[in-house]
N, C-alpha and C positions, 0 to 999 in steps of 0.2 A: 375569439381568443387569437392573439398574435401567433402566427405560424412558428412552430418550434424549429430552430436551426439544428444542424448537426454540430454538436458542441464537443470540441476536441480539447477542452480545458483539462489541465493537469490536476486540479483540485482546489476548491471543491469542484467536483466533476459531475458528468451526466449520471442520472439515475434511470433505471428501467422505466419505460413509460407506463407499464401496468402498475408499478409501485406508486408512481405519481398519481395515477388515476384513482387508486384505492385510497391513498392519503387524502386526496381532494374530496372524495366521497365521504370519508369519515372525519374530516377536519372539524366540522361543527359539533359532532356528537358521535362517540363510540356507542355501539350497541351495549346496553346494560347500564352504564353510569349516566348516559344521556348528557355527556359533556365531552369536550375535546380531550385528547390524550395529554395536551399541554396544561390541562386544568385539574387533572385528577391526582390524588396522592400517589407518591411513589411506593407507598406501603399498602395501597389498596389491593384487593384481590384481583381486580382487572389488570393493574399494571404488573403484579407478580406473575400473572399468566403470560403477559407480553414478554417480560424479560426471561421467564422460564422457557418460553417457546423459542426465543432468539438463541438462548444457550443450547437448547436441544438441537436446533437446526445446525449450529456450528459444530457441535459434537458429532452429529450425523454426517455432515458433509465431509469433515476432515477425519472421521473415525478417531476422535480424541480419546485416548485411554483414560480409564477411571482414575488414575493417579495424577491427573492434571486438573487444575482449577481454571475455569474460564471467567475472567473478570471484565467488567465494563467500567472503565475509568474515564476521568476527564484530564484536561491539561495537554492533550496531544503528544506528539513525538518529543517536543522540547522537555516535557516533564519526565518522559520515559528515559531520556538521556541521563537524567540525574537519578531517578529511582533505581535504575538497574545497578549502577555501582554502589549506591547507598544500601541496597538490599542484598546484593550477591557477593560483594567483596568480603573476604575473610580478613584475618589479622595481617596476612602477608600483603594484601591489597595490590595484587598484580593480575592484570588481564591483558588479553591480546585483542587488537583491533585491526580489521582488514578494511583498508580505505580504497574504494572503487568509485568514489564520487563525493559530491558536496555534503550529503546528509551524514555520511560516515565521519567526515571531518568535524561537523557540528557535534556529533555524539562524542567523539574523542575529546574535544575541547572541554566538555562538561565532566567527562570521566576523569580527566587529569586533575581535577580539583579534589579528588577523593583517593588517589593512589598513584602508583607507578604503572602507567599504561605502556605496553609495548606495541609498536606499529609492526604488525606481522607482514603487511604488504601495503605499499603505497603506490598507487597508480598515477599520481599527479605528474611525475616526470614525463609520462606518455600521454598526458592530457586526459586521463581517465577514459580510455577507449576500450578497456578490456577487464575481464575478471582473471584472477590468478589461477595457475595450475597448483596442485598440491606441492610441487617442488619449489614453487615461488614463496611459500609461506615460511617465515622465520618465527616459530612458535616458542612460547615460554613453557618450560617443563613445570607441570603442576599449576598452570594458570587457573585463576578462579572461574574464568569463562572466556570464550572466544566470540567476539561480536562482529557481525557483518550486516550489510544492507543488501538484501537479495535483489532489489531492483532500484537503481538510482534514477529518479525521474528526470533530473536536470540533464544528465548526460545520455540517458537512454541505454544504460549498461545493466545487464541482468545475468545473474548466475544461472547456468543451465542445471546445476545441481549444487547441493550444499558443500561447503568446504569441510575437509576432514580434520577435525580437531582431536581425534582420538577419544579419550574418556572425559575430556574437558567439556563442561556444559556449553552447548551451542546456543547463542543468543542472537536473535534475528529481528531486524526492522523489516517487516513485510508490508508496510503501509500501502505501497502502490501496486502490489500484485497479489495481495491476500485473496484467496478463493478463486484465483484464475486457473488453478489446476489442483489435482489431489496432492497432498503432502503426507509424509510419514512423520507425524508429530513426535513419535518416540525418539527421533533423532535430536530433538531440541530440549534444552533446559527451559528456555523462554522464547516465545515468539509473540510479537505485538503488531498491531495494525491500526493506524488512525483511519477512521471510517470514511473520510471525505473523498477518497480516491476511488474505492472499488466496492464498498459495501454499505454506504449510507451518507448522511450529511456530516458536516463538521460538528464536533461537540462530544463525541465518544470515541474512546480507544479500546479496542479489544485486546486483552493480554491473556495469553495462555501460558501457564507456568507449572512446571513439575512440582508436586507438592513437597517433596523433600527440600527443595530450595527455599520454601517459605520460612523454614526455621533458621535460615542464615541471618534474617533481619534482627537487628537489635531493638529491644523494647524502648530504647532511648530515641528512636526515630520519631519525628512528628507523625502523628497517627495517619494523616492522609498519605504520607510517603511510604507507608508500610504495606507491602503486598499482602502479608498475612492478615492484617486487620481487615482489608477488603474481602479477602477470601472467607474469613470467619463470618463476615456480615452479609455474604451473598451479594456483594456489590451494592448494598443498600445502607452502608454506614452513614452516608450523607444523602442529600436529595440528588437522586440520579438524573441525568439528562434524558428525561422521559421521551421526548419527541425523537431524539436521535436514536435511542434504543428501539423505539417503535418502528422506525424506518429500517434499521438493521434487521428486525424481525421480518418485515415485508420483503426486503431484498433477499434474505436467505430462503423465505417461502418461495420466491420466484425462482431461485436457483434449484430448489428441490422439485417444485411442481411444474414450472414452465420449461426450464432448460433441461431438467432431467439429471442433474448432478454435475460434479466437477469434471468427470471424464469427458462429457459432452461439451462442457464449457471450454475445456482446454483445446479440444479439436477446433472449435469455432475460433478461439483466440489465435491459434497457430495459423489458420487460414486467413484471418484478417490481417495479421502482421505480414504474411507472405505476399499478400496483395500489394502492399505498399513497398516492401523491400524489393520486390521484382521491378517496380518502376525505377527505384533508385539505382539498381544494378543495370537496368536497361539503358539509362542515361547518365553514366558516371561522370561525364564532363560537365553536366549541368547540375545534377543533384549529388552532393558529396555527403554520404552517411557518416555519422560521427563514430559509432561503435564498430569495432571489428566484427566481422560476420558471426564468429562463434560466440560473441558476447552480446549480440543484439537483443534489445528488449522487445517482448511481445506486447508491452503496455504503452511504451513511450517511444515513438519512432522519431529520431532526431536527425536532422540533416541541414545542410547549407546550400545556398545558391551561389553563383559566381560573384555576386556583388551585393552590397547593401541596398543599392538602388533596386535591383531585381527582387530582393527580399521584401522590400516595402511594397513593390508592385504586386508581388505574389499575395501578400497578406490583404491588400486592398481588394484585389480581384476575387480572392476566396470568400471574403465577407459578402460580396455581391452575389455569390453563388450559394449563400446560406451555409457556408462552411466556416465556423467561427472558432476563435481562441487558438489559433495555430502558431502564434508567436512563441519563440523559444524563451526560456527563462531569462530574466533581465540580466543575469550574471554572465550569460554566454551568447545570447542572441540566436540568430538562425531560426529554424522552424522546428516545432515539436508537435506531433500529432499524438495525443493521448487517446488510446483506443481500448479503454478498460472494458470490463464485462458488458456494461450497459450500452456501449456503442454498437448500434446495429450494423450488420453486414452492408446494408444499403448505404450507410454513411461512409464506410470505408471505400466502397466502390465509387461513390460520388467523388471522393477526394482523389482516388486513383485516376479517374477520367479527367478531373481538373488538372492534375499534375502533368499528365501526358499532353493535354491541349496547351497548357501554359508553356511547357518546354518547346513544343513545336512552333509556337508563336514568338517565343523570345530567345530560343537557343541559337 
């Protein structure tokens, strides 16, 4: 087998090696049905056990209260951008959006098709380098919900804690840092995560929604766009993305059994991020971090070099060292090291050593 690189891709991203090994072992045939998970019915007892175990793991890891539904949906974040306003807006059709990066902007654009959205904070004038303080938020009285992205992958900006919207339901796109630390789910009306960054492959989105909000949806909505329809059907209204959900089950098994829970995962993630930010802070004339220190992401470490020429040289040299997918998003350039849960400490340390050597040779 070709040697695996340390894969710093932002998504689809690296998966834990024990998960890949188990999936490889079971690819041809699961015990019981003697067929691949991709070949069995989504309504079979085998798959119902898989999706049930995935949900149970999520509820266990995040201590999800009983008055919340855990849904496994398709369509990625782009579909959630539309489903959220379609399901949660009331007749007044007003909601607040906090913009700290590119994905919040995309969500707002779709929401504007369904009502009068208020931009409670817009970090674009500052180049999306920070998250807001409570005093920075211009909130709408009685808004239907407050929407934010807790970790912006492109800019590498992450909320250290949830924004305070008072009694307004808090809605969060947690796609790129889901399961990176414990969360108090009771603070949220709805939180969702596309799997392909931190908990699985592309193809499934985990949405956790407070049950009272399910009743806001109109029966006139197309059935696939109705959260309540999915909740009533246990996420099996249509053919579920069986392989993607199977991998989510394996990843959450890994978090429970191998890592030992989200408190331990969070400590590991903090240490990994500090390893890279320490290098950036040590060589500020060579590595310029994008996010302000208080808003730095633990998942996506973004920075620039003094020139485009050096950036290209950095990327070429890192590939030779088996450190791959470090290029920044096409819209901003620079360097982005995505160090999600599955990135081993050894990979981060290898990147740290490379960054120090590269600076000494080229600085």
